[in-house]
N, C-alpha and C positions, 0 to 999 in steps of 0.2 A: 526180752533180752535174757541173758544168761547170768546167773548169780550162783556163787559157790558157798555163800554164807548167809544164814538167816539174820545176822545182826546188821544194823544200820551203821553207815560210816559216821565218824564224828561230826559235830556241828561245824559249819564253815569257818568259825573262828579259829579252828585248827584244820590243818590240811586233811582233805579226804584221802583215805588210804586207797591205793590202787587195787584193782581187782587181783592182780598177781600177788600183791602182798597178803591179801586176805586168803587167797586160795592156794597159792603155791603150785598152780598147774594152769594150763591153757583153758580157755572157755570151752573150746570145742572138745578137748579131751574129757573135761568134766561132764559135758552133756552126754558124750558117748558112754562113759562109765555109768552114769545114772540111768540112761536108757536101758543098758544091758542088765542092770540090776532091778529094773522096773520101779525106780524111785522118783521119776520125774512127775511132779504134780500137775494136774490139769491146768492150773493157773500159769505154770511156767512152760507148758507144752504149746507154745505159740510159734507159728511159722514166722521166721525172721528173715528180713532182707539182708541184715548184717548181724554178726555176733556182738554181744555186749562186752566191750573192752573200754572202760572209761578213760577219758583224758586226764592226765595228772593235774592236780590242782594248780600248780604254778604255771602250767601251760594254759589252763583255762583263764587265769587272771591275765596272762600276757596277751591272749587272744583278744580280750576286751580292751586292753590298753592299745593294741595295734588298731583296733576298730574305732578307737577314740569314743567309746561309749560314754554318754552323758546322762546325768540324773534325769529321771522322768522319761527317758527314751524307752522304746518298746522292743524287747528282744524275743525272738522265737527260736527255740531249739528243737530241731526235728530229730527224733530218736534220743530223747533226753535221758534215758537210763535212770540213774539214781538222783537226777535233778541238780547235779553240782553246777552246771552252767547257769541255769536259771536262778538258783539260789545265790550264786556268786554275783550275778548281774544285779540282783535286788539288794543283797546285803552289803556288798562292797562298793557298788557303783550307783546305787539309788535308782535303778531302772525298774520298769515293770516287765514282766516276762511271762511267756507261755511255753510250756514244755509238752511235747506230744510223744507218746511211746505206745507201741502196739501191745506191750506186755503189761497186764494189770498189776503184776507183782512189782514191776519197776515203778509204776506210778504210785503205788502205795508207799514204797520206800522213799520216793521223791517227796511225797506229801509229808512224811515224817521228818525228812531233812529240812523242808521249808518251815515246818512248825518249830523245830528245834532252833532254827536260825531267827525265828521271829519275823518271817517275811511272808507268811501265808496270805496276808492281805494284798500283797503285790505280785504274787506268783500264782498263775493258773496252771493246773496240770490235768491233762486229758489223755484217756485211752483212745488211740485212733491210728489210722494209717497216715504215715508221714506224707504220702503223695496227695492226700486229700485235705491236708491242713491248710487253713487260711493264713497266708503269709503276706497278704497285700498291704497290711498296715505296719509291718515290721520296719523299724529303723535299722536293726541289725538282725541278720539271720545267722545263727551259729550252728555248725554241723561238724560231726566227726563220723562220716559214713564210709563210703567206698567210691572210687572213681566212677564205677558204673552207675551207682545211685546218684551221684552228683550230676552226671550227664543226663539222667532221666529227669532230674529236678530243674536243670538249666533252662529249658523253655519256659517253665512256669515262673521262675525267678525273673527272667527278662520281660515277660509279658505282664506280670501282676505287681511286682514291687516298684515303688516309685523311683524316679531318677534320683541318684544320690544316696539311696539306701545302701548299706554295706552288707557284704556276705563274707564271713570269716570261717575258714575251714582248717581243721587240724589234719595234716598229713596228706590229704587228697585234693587234687585240683579239679578244674572244670574243662579239661581238654583244650580245644582251640581258643576258648575264652581265656586269654592270658591274664594272670593276676596283676593287679596294680601295685601290689607290694608282696614281697616274700621275706619272711624272717625266720631265722634258725634259733632254736633254744634247746640246749642239751641234746643235740642230735635229732630233734623233732622240727618239723616244718609247719609254719603258719602261713596261710595264703589269705590275702585280702583283695576283694573286688568292690568297686563302686558300680552300682547298677547304672548303665548309661541311658540317657534320654534317647528317644527315637528321632533321629535328625535326618534320615535319608529323604531325598526328594529334590524337587526343583525350587530354589529360593531366589528371591530378588533382594539384593542388598541396596539400600538407599543411603547415600551420603551427600547431603545437600542436593544439588541438581543432578548428581551422577547416579547411574543405575548400573548394577553389576548382576548379571544372571549367573547363578551357580547351580550346578547339578551335583548334589552330594550323594556319595555312596558310602555305606556303613557296614563294617564287619565288627561286631561287638563295640569296643571302644576306639577302633581305628577308622579314620575317615579318609576318603580319597574322592577324586572327581575333577571336574573342569569348570572354569569360569569364563564367561564371555564379557570382555571389557573393551568398549570402544571398537567393537567389531573384531577384536582379536580373541582367540581361544587359548587359554593358558591352563596348565595343570595346577591343581591344589597340592600343596606340600605340607608334610608334617602335621596332618590333620588328626585330631584326637578329641574324644569326648570323655569327660569325667563327671559323672552325675549329670547335672543339667548345664555344665559349662563346656563350651567348645572352643577349640583353637585351631587355626589353619593359616597357612601362608600362601601368598600368590604374588605374581609379578603384576603390579597395578599399572606400570608404565615400563617401557623398555629400559632395563637396567635398574629398575626400582622395585624392591620386594617389600611387602608389608605384611605384618602379622595381624590377624583379626582374632580377637578374643571376645566371646560373648556368652550370654546365658539364654537358654532355650526355654520357652514357656508355650507348649503346644505348637502352634504354627507361627509363633513370633520369636524373634531373636533380637536381643538388645546388646549394645556394646558394653564391655566391662573395662575398667581401668581408668586412671586419671591421665590427663595430658594427651589424650588421643582425640582425633576428630570424631564427633558423634556419628554413629551409623545405626541402622536398624535393618532387620531382615524379615521378610514375610514368605512363608512357604506357599507356593502356588499349587503344586501337585505333590502327592506322595510318591 
C-alpha cells in the first residue's frame, strides 16, 4: 500500500490520523511524484490491487458496531494497511484478529500499532495476497477495497465462510448480492451482509402426518420456489435466508397462508418460534 510519511499513527486510544491529514496529497499523486524522483523504496514498490487510503477511525469503530462484533470473535481484514481495523477490533471490542496486506511496509507499521495498543497477543499480521487469505473461520470479514475486488472475493466468501458470519465493507458493495443493512456516517457508507446458508434444493416438510414437498431456489439471501400440498402446487412467497435462518410463506389451504420460520443445519431444517405447530424439513436433493 502507499504511505507518505515514515511516522506511525497514534495509538488506538487516540484516533488514527487519516492518510490525507498526514500527507496533504492523494496517494496516487504521491506515488507518481516519488517514482519520477526515483525515491520509491523496494519495500514500497509492490503491485497493488487498490491504493492505500485508510478508513477514518470513527468509521472503523462504527463498522464493528454495525457488525455487532462480540468479544473473542475472530475478525479478518483483507488489505489491512496500517492495521487500524484489526487493532480496533482487539483493543475496543475484545476480538481476535488477522490482518493481511501485500505490502511489507504496511505490515511493519501495523505491527508497531498493535504493539503500542498492547494487543499483539490477539492480532496476527501477515504479508500476503488478499485473494489467498484463509477467511473460513472469520466471524467478521472487514474490507475497504473496491467494487471490482469485492466481486472477485464474493464467490470465496459465499463458499468458505460459515452461515451467519458477517461481512462489513466501507464504501463498496457486492454487486447483485444486496446488503442486509446500509448505514451512512458523515457522508460515508457502511454495508453489512450475513453470509447465507445454502438452502436450494428439494425439501420435504413434515408436520405431524402431513407432508409438504418444497422446491427451493436461492439467489444470495432471496428464496423462491413452489410447494406441493395435498396435490396442489402453490408458490412460495417472501422467502429469505439470513445466516442459517430461513423464512417463507405459502398457502397451506385455500384462503389460508402460513409463515414458516426455521433454522438450517446442513440437510435439516427445524422450526423456530414459540406458539407454532412443530415441523421439520429434510433436503432430499440439492
